[in-house]
C-alpha positions as CSV (number, residue, x, y, z in Angstrom):
1,M,104.4,101.3,103.6
2,L,106.1,97.9,104.0
3,F,109.6,99.3,103.6
4,R,109.1,102.8,104.9
5,K,111.0,103.8,108.1
6,K,108.0,105.6,109.5
7,V,105.1,103.2,110.0
8,P,101.8,104.6,111.5
9,Q,101.7,103.3,115.0
10,C,98.3,101.7,115.5
11,C,97.1,98.5,117.0
12,A,96.1,97.1,113.6
13,Y,99.9,96.6,112.7
14,C,101.1,95.6,116.2
15,V,102.7,92.3,117.2
16,H,100.8,92.3,120.5
17,A,97.3,92.7,119.0
18,G,94.9,90.3,117.3
19,H,91.8,91.0,115.2
20,I,88.3,90.8,116.7
21,D,86.6,92.6,113.8
22,D,87.4,95.5,111.5
23,H,87.2,98.2,114.3
24,Q,88.4,96.3,117.4
25,M,91.6,94.5,118.4
26,I,92.5,92.4,121.4
27,C,95.8,93.4,122.9
28,R,98.0,91.2,125.2
29,R,98.8,94.3,127.2
30,K,95.7,96.4,127.2
31,G,92.7,94.1,126.4
32,I,90.1,95.2,123.9
33,V,91.1,98.4,122.1
34,A,90.1,100.2,118.9
35,A,92.2,99.3,115.8
36,A,93.4,102.9,115.6
37,D,94.7,103.1,119.2
38,Q,98.4,103.2,119.9
39,C,100.6,102.7,123.0
40,R,104.3,102.9,123.8
41,R,104.7,99.1,123.5
42,F,104.0,99.2,119.7
43,R,106.1,96.7,117.6
44,Y,105.5,96.6,113.9
45,D,104.4,93.3,112.3
46,P,104.7,93.5,108.5
47,L,102.6,90.4,108.1
48,K,99.5,92.2,109.4
49,R,99.6,94.8,106.7
50,V,97.2,94.2,103.8
51,P,98.5,95.8,100.7
52,A,96.2,97.8,98.4
53,R,95.0,96.1,95.3
54,P,97.0,97.1,92.2
55,K,95.2,99.2,89.6
56,P,94.0,97.2,86.6
57,Q,96.1,97.6,83.5
58,T,94.6,99.4,80.5
59,F,95.7,98.2,77.1
60,D,93.7,100.7,75.2
61,R,96.8,102.5,73.9
62,F,97.9,99.3,72.0
63,H,96.6,98.1,68.6
64,A,96.1,94.5,67.4
65,G,99.3,94.9,65.2
66,D,101.4,95.5,68.3
67,F,100.7,91.8,69.4
68,Q,101.7,90.2,66.1
69,L,105.1,88.8,65.1
């Protein structure tokens, strides 16, 4: 989502909004709004995006001999 052209327009990713809690934002333009709200003044801030955690690696397909020189 960081490099996609189409970013979901919601207050959680907007430059004008700040976090109050998980479900509410405070907007410079509108005041207190829900995090999923949107308006026409939306501007994407990539630093507000929290990336998903990567899946843990599974090394079950390797054997002990694979790691020896």
